[in-house]
C-alpha positions in Angstrom: -66.1 20.2 23.1 -62.8 18.8 23.0 -62.3 15.2 21.4 -59.7 12.9 22.4 -59.1 9.2 21.7 -57.1 7.5 23.9 -54.5 4.4 23.1 -54.7 2.6 25.8 -52.2 -0.4 24.2 -49.5 2.1 25.0 -47.7 2.6 27.7 -47.8 6.0 28.2 -50.2 8.0 31.4 -53.1 9.2 30.2 -52.4 12.9 31.6 -49.7 12.7 29.5 -51.4 11.3 26.0 -53.8 14.2 26.9 -51.7 17.1 27.8 -50.1 15.6 24.6 -52.3 16.5 21.9 -53.4 19.7 24.5 -50.0 21.3 23.5 -49.9 20.2 19.5 -53.4 21.6 19.3 -51.8 24.9 20.5 -49.2 24.9 18.9 -50.7 24.6 15.6 -53.2 27.0 16.6 -56.5 24.7 16.5 -57.1 25.9 20.5 -56.8 30.2 19.7 -55.3 32.7 22.0 -57.9 33.7 24.7 -60.0 30.5 24.3 -61.4 28.9 27.1 -60.9 25.0 27.9 -63.2 23.3 29.3 -63.8 22.6 32.4 -62.2 19.9 34.6 -65.6 18.0 35.5 -67.0 18.3 32.0 -64.3 17.5 29.8 -63.8 14.2 32.3 -67.1 13.5 31.5 -66.6 14.0 27.8 -63.8 12.2 27.5 -64.9 9.2 30.3 -61.9 9.7 32.5 -60.7 11.1 35.7 -60.7 14.6 37.2 -57.2 14.2 38.0 -56.4 13.1 35.0 -57.8 16.2 33.3 -56.3 18.7 36.4 -52.8 16.5 36.1 -53.0 17.9 32.2 -53.9 20.9 32.9 -51.1 21.4 35.8 -48.7 20.5 33.0 -49.7 23.2 30.5 -49.4 25.8 33.1 -46.4 25.3 34.6 -44.5 25.3 31.0 -46.5 28.6 30.1 -49.0 27.1 27.7 -52.5 28.4 29.7 -53.2 30.3 32.6 -55.5 29.7 35.3 -58.4 32.7 36.0 -59.8 32.0 39.4 -62.9 30.9 40.1 -63.9 31.5 36.2 -61.4 28.5 34.6 -58.4 28.0 31.8 -57.6 30.3 28.6 -55.3 29.6 26.1 -52.2 31.9 26.9 -52.3 34.8 23.8 -48.5 36.5 22.2 -47.5 32.4 21.9 -45.7 33.1 18.1 -44.3 29.2 17.6 -41.3 29.0 15.0 -42.2 27.1 12.1 -41.1 23.3 11.7 -38.9 22.7 8.7 -40.7 19.5 6.6 -39.3 16.3 6.7 -38.3 16.3 3.8 -35.2 19.1 4.5 -34.4 16.3 6.8 -34.6 13.7 4.7 -31.9 15.4 2.6 -29.7 16.2 5.0 -29.2 12.6 6.4 -29.0 11.4 2.7 -26.0 13.3 2.1 -24.4 12.5 5.2 -24.6 8.5 4.2 -21.1 7.6 3.0 -21.0 6.7 -0.7 -17.7 5.1 -1.1 -17.0 1.2 -0.8 -13.4 2.1 1.1 -11.9 4.4 2.4 -8.5 4.5 3.6 -8.7 7.7 6.0 -5.7 8.0 8.5 -8.0 8.4 12.0 -9.2 5.3 12.5 -8.5 1.5 14.3 -9.3 -2.1 13.5 -12.8 -1.9 14.9 -13.0 -5.8 15.0 -9.9 -6.4 17.3 -10.9 -4.4 20.0 -11.3 -5.6 23.6 -15.1 -5.0 24.3 -15.1 -8.7 26.7 -12.6 -7.6 28.9 -13.5 -3.8 28.6 -17.4 -4.9 29.8 -16.4 -7.1 32.3 -13.7 -4.5 33.6 -16.6 -1.9 33.5 -18.8 -3.6 35.6 -17.0 -4.8 38.4 -15.5 -1.3 38.2 -19.1 -0.2 39.1 -19.6 -2.9 41.7 -16.3 -2.7 43.6 -15.1 0.8 43.0 -17.3 3.5 41.8 -18.9 4.3 45.3 -15.5 5.2 46.7 -14.8 7.6 43.7 -18.2 8.8 42.3 -17.3 12.2 44.3 -13.8 12.4 42.7 -13.1 16.0 40.6 -9.7 16.3 40.4 -9.3 18.5 37.5 -6.0 17.3 36.9 -6.8 13.9 36.3 -7.7 10.4 38.7 -4.3 10.2 40.3 -4.2 6.4 39.9 -4.9 6.6 36.3 -2.3 9.5 36.5 0.0 7.2 37.9 -0.1 4.4 35.4 0.1 6.8 32.5 3.1 7.9 34.3 4.4 4.0 34.1 3.6 3.7 30.6 5.7 7.0 29.8 8.8 5.6 31.3 8.5 1.8 30.1 7.3 2.9 26.3 8.7 6.4 26.1 11.6 6.5 28.2 10.0 9.8 30.0 10.5 10.4 33.8 7.1 12.0 35.1 5.4 12.2 38.3 1.7 12.2 37.9 1.6 15.6 39.3 3.1 16.6 36.0 0.0 14.7 34.1 -3.5 16.1 32.6 -6.0 13.9 31.4 -8.7 15.6 29.1 -11.5 14.4 26.7 -9.1 14.4 23.5 -6.3 16.5 22.4 -9.5 19.0 21.5 -10.0 20.0 25.5 -6.1 20.0 26.1 -5.3 22.8 23.0 -8.4 24.9 24.7 -6.4 24.6 28.0 -3.2 25.4 26.8 -4.2 28.0 24.7 -5.6 29.3 28.3 -2.2 28.1 29.8 0.1 29.9 28.1 -2.1 32.8 26.6 -3.8 34.2 23.9 -0.9 36.9 23.8 1.6 34.5 22.6 2.1 33.3 18.8 1.5 29.2 18.1 3.1 27.6 15.5 2.4 24.7 13.7 3.7 22.5 11.0 2.9 22.5 7.4 1.4 19.8 6.1 -0.1 18.8 9.3 -3.6 17.4 10.9 -5.1 20.7 10.1 -7.7 20.3 13.4 -4.9 21.5 15.5 -3.7 25.0 13.4 -7.9 24.8 13.4 -8.7 24.9 17.1 -5.8 26.7 17.7 -7.4 29.9 15.7 -10.9 29.0 17.0 -9.8 29.2 20.5 -8.5 32.7 19.9 -4.9 32.1 19.6 -2.4 34.1 17.3 -0.8 31.2 15.3 0.8 30.3 11.9 1.8 27.2 9.8 6.1 26.7 9.0 7.1 24.3 6.1 8.8 21.0 6.7 12.5 19.8 5.3 13.8 16.6 5.2 14.7 16.7 8.7 11.2 17.7 9.9 9.9 21.6 10.5 11.9 24.3 9.2 14.4 25.7 11.8 14.5 28.6 8.9 11.1 29.2 8.9 10.8 28.5 13.1 13.2 31.6 13.4 11.4 34.0 11.2 8.2 32.8 12.2 8.5 35.7 15.6 6.8 32.3 17.1 7.8 31.2 21.3 5.0 28.2 21.1 5.5 25.4 18.3 3.2 22.6 17.7 5.2 19.6 16.4 5.1 15.8 15.9 8.9 14.5 16.0 8.7 11.0 16.4 6.2 10.5 13.3 5.3 13.5 11.3 1.8 14.0 10.3 1.1 12.8 7.1 4.5 13.0 5.8 6.4 10.7 8.1 9.7 12.8 8.4 11.2 11.2 12.1 12.9 14.1 13.4 16.4 13.3 14.1 18.0 14.5 17.2 20.3 16.9 15.3 17.1 18.6 14.8 15.8 18.2 18.1 18.7 19.8 19.5 18.5 22.6 17.6 14.8 22.9 18.4 15.5 22.8 22.5 18.6 24.6 22.3 15.9 27.7 20.5 13.2 26.8 23.0 15.5 27.9 26.0 16.5 31.0 24.3 13.4 32.6 25.6 11.3 32.0 28.8 8.4 32.6 27.5 9.3 29.5 24.6 7.5 26.2 24.7 7.5 22.6 22.5 4.4 21.3 22.5 5.3 17.4 21.5 2.3 15.5 19.3 3.6 12.3 19.9 -0.2 10.8 18.4 0.5 7.0 16.6 4.0 6.5 18.7 3.3 3.1 19.8 3.1 1.8 16.1 6.7 1.0 15.3 7.5 -1.9 12.9 10.9 -2.4 12.7 13.9 -1.2 14.5 13.8 0.7 18.4 11.1 2.9 18.7 12.4 6.4 18.5 13.1 7.9 21.8 10.3 11.5 22.6 12.0 14.4 22.3 10.6 15.0 26.2 13.3 12.6 26.9 16.1 15.0 25.9 14.1 18.2 27.9 16.8 19.2 29.8 15.6 22.5 29.8 12.2 21.9 30.8 10.6 23.2 27.8 8.6 20.1 26.3 4.9 19.8 26.6 4.2 16.1 25.9 1.2 15.0 24.6 -0.6 11.7 23.0 -3.8 9.7 23.7 -5.4 6.3 23.5 -7.2 7.2 19.8 -4.7 5.1 18.3 -3.8 2.6 21.0 -7.2 2.0 21.2 -9.8 4.0 19.7 -10.7 8.0 18.6 -14.2 7.5 20.6 -12.5 6.7 23.4 -11.9 10.4 24.2 -9.0 9.9 26.6 -6.0 12.2 26.0 -3.2 13.4 28.5 -0.5 16.3 28.6 2.8 15.8 30.6 3.4 19.7 31.2 6.7 20.8 32.6 7.2 21.6 36.0 7.3 25.4 36.0 4.1 24.8 34.3 2.4 22.6 36.6 1.9 25.4 39.7 0.8 28.1 37.1 -1.6 25.5 35.7 -3.0 24.4 39.7 -3.3 28.0 40.2 -5.4 28.9 37.0 -7.6 25.5 37.0 -8.7 24.7 40.0 -12.5 26.2 39.5 -12.5 23.7 36.8 -13.1 19.4 36.7 -12.2 16.5 34.7 -13.4 16.1 31.2 -13.2 12.4 31.3 -16.1 10.3 33.1 -15.1 8.8 36.4 -15.7 5.5 35.2 -13.8 6.0 32.2 -10.9 6.8 34.3 -11.1 3.9 36.5 -12.0 1.6 33.8 -8.5 2.0 31.9 -6.5 2.4 34.9 -7.4 -1.4 36.0 -7.6 -2.5 32.3 -3.4 -1.1 32.4 -2.9 -2.9 35.6 -4.4 -5.7 34.5 -1.3 -5.8 32.2 -4.1 -5.9 29.4 -2.8 -2.7 27.6 0.6 -3.9 27.4 -1.0 -7.2 25.4 -3.8 -5.3 23.8 -1.1 -3.1 22.0 1.2 -6.0 21.2 -1.8 -7.9 19.5 -2.2 -4.4 17.8 1.1 -4.1 16.4 0.9 -7.5 15.0 -2.4 -7.4 13.5 -1.2 -3.7 11.6 2.2 -4.8 10.6 0.1 -7.4 8.6 -2.2 -5.0 7.2 0.7 -2.7 6.2 2.3 -5.3 4.4 -0.9 -6.7 2.9 -1.6 -3.5 1.4 2.2 -2.2 0.8 2.8 -5.7 -1.1 -1.0 -5.2 -3.3 0.5 -1.8 -4.0 3.4 -2.6 -5.5 2.3 -5.6 -7.8 -0.3 -3.3 -9.1 1.9 -0.2 -9.7 5.0 -1.9 -9.8 7.6 0.4 -10.1 5.4 3.6 -10.7 5.3 4.3 -6.9 7.7 5.0 -4.5 6.2 4.4 -0.5 7.4 6.7 2.2 7.4 6.6 5.9 5.5 3.1 6.2 8.0 2.0 9.3 5.8 3.6 12.0 2.3 5.2 12.4 -0.8 3.6 11.0 -0.8 5.4 7.4 2.3 5.7 5.0 2.9 7.8 1.6 3.2 6.4 -1.9 4.2 9.2 -4.7 3.6 8.2 -8.3 5.6 8.3 -11.4 2.7 9.5 -13.8 1.9 12.5 -15.6 -1.3 12.1 -13.6 -2.5 14.9 -11.4 -3.3 14.3 -7.8 -7.0 15.6 -8.0 -7.7 13.1 -11.2 -6.3 10.1 -9.2 -8.5 10.9 -6.5 -11.4 11.6 -9.4 -11.0 8.2 -10.6 -10.3 6.4 -7.9 -14.1 7.3 -6.1 -15.9 6.7 -9.8 -14.4 3.1 -8.5 -16.2 3.9 -5.0 -12.3 4.2 -2.9 -11.6 7.4 -1.6 -8.2 8.1 -1.4 -6.5 11.4 0.4 -3.8 13.4 -1.7 -0.7 15.2 0.2 -2.2 18.6 -0.9 -5.5 18.3 1.0 -3.1 18.6 4.3 -1.6 21.7 3.3 -2.5 24.9 5.5 -0.8 27.6 2.7 -1.2 25.3 -0.8 1.5 27.4 -2.0 4.0 25.3 -0.1 3.0 22.1 -2.5 4.9 20.7 -5.3 2.7 19.9 -7.5 3.6 16.1 -7.7 1.4 13.1 -7.2 1.4 12.1 -3.7 -1.1 10.1 -1.7 -1.5 9.1 1.8 -3.0 5.7 2.6 -4.2 5.1 6.0 -5.4 1.1 6.3 -5.6 0.3 10.2 -9.8 -0.1 9.9 -9.9 -2.1 6.5 -9.7 -6.1 7.1 -6.8 -7.6 4.9 -9.4 -8.9 1.7 -10.9 -5.1 1.6 -7.3 -4.0 1.4 -6.8 -6.5 -1.4 -10.3 -6.0 -3.1 -9.3 -1.9 -2.4 -5.7 -2.0 -4.1 -7.4 -4.0 -7.5 -10.2 -1.5 -8.0 -7.4 0.9 -7.9 -5.8 -0.6 -10.4 -8.8 -0.6 -12.5 -9.0 3.2 -12.1 -5.6 4.1 -12.8 -5.2 1.5 -15.3 -3.1 4.2 -17.5 -0.7 4.5 -15.1 1.1 0.7 -16.0 0.8 1.9 -19.9 
């Protein structure tokens, strides 16, 4: 007879406890295939519970296919239940242990200041949205994204980037990964895509994984090389002209005109302008978007709220040329917007209440202070042995070292002091393009001022031989 002791201190129904015990007994082969289970009456008497409790547990096992019922005979364990063997806990523990960050400071580039996110304001808005507006919009499934949010994005684009776009051109999606997948389908896998090199390698890999033909083109002092672009035979190019990642190069107007003229030579040519951190420029006026010069309607503008709010916010958007809007509407009408409606409504109100503008202005000052402190500390530590590049905009900059140390050696010495720095070489798709010189990429947005200072002190110890 099956013996099982119920834990009445737990807030779990008795039938569920019994069902779980029997299920595990079958999976462990403690109850054998074709073995008959006790009748409901006998098991109820033995366990001192009601027959209804036993019947409910049996019915759940029956529904899940663990047992079968033979009329007027009883319940039997099914045969041919070959359960996969579970991995030992030790393997799981090892996987978890390896995933832990072992660095005290990490100069990665894809993070924001977590301390200064407007948590309370956003929580208040989200509560208000759920109470006030969600009922009216709960069935909103516009595959372009919530129209009222697209109106607000159009206002932001005009105010901050000088782009005149209508809401009908804007598509909202959950991150650049989603937008790139849409573009590959919209433009067609038979087209040839091109990315910069060095670059945000993830974009290159995404095009590749989504089945597009993709290659990479080197840079010159103005950004993506026109010679390389023309030799590539590509007809769609993905670039970051306002603050090239990771080099920080700002593409001048002369090269922008060249790019637009190149795009206009063929009907199927387009430029994807990735304006990933254009909100943050610390000297002079913001660099106008390439889209502003786009008289030929050849630029697909892409941006997100990853840098201005948070990478985990997962709201990106793109502005389609008018000639592609009709194609998108016809091809994607069966899609749904991948951003939850509550997130879209909350962001819309956050912008409408001028909270986005306030947050952006506040973060500009915070990030500028962090950048200035980090540069000052690096210059104090290494003096004329370093050259700082691309620091006028964005949330990262480059540091070129005047030393015989290799880039890899600098990285490994920093690791000994539990500081993670990134070499420019890590961002090259074609490693043969990399010049053999030590250049490191410093992202600083997520680190506090005292952390920046302490991290540089550790790097000074790690690279003490540089100053000798």
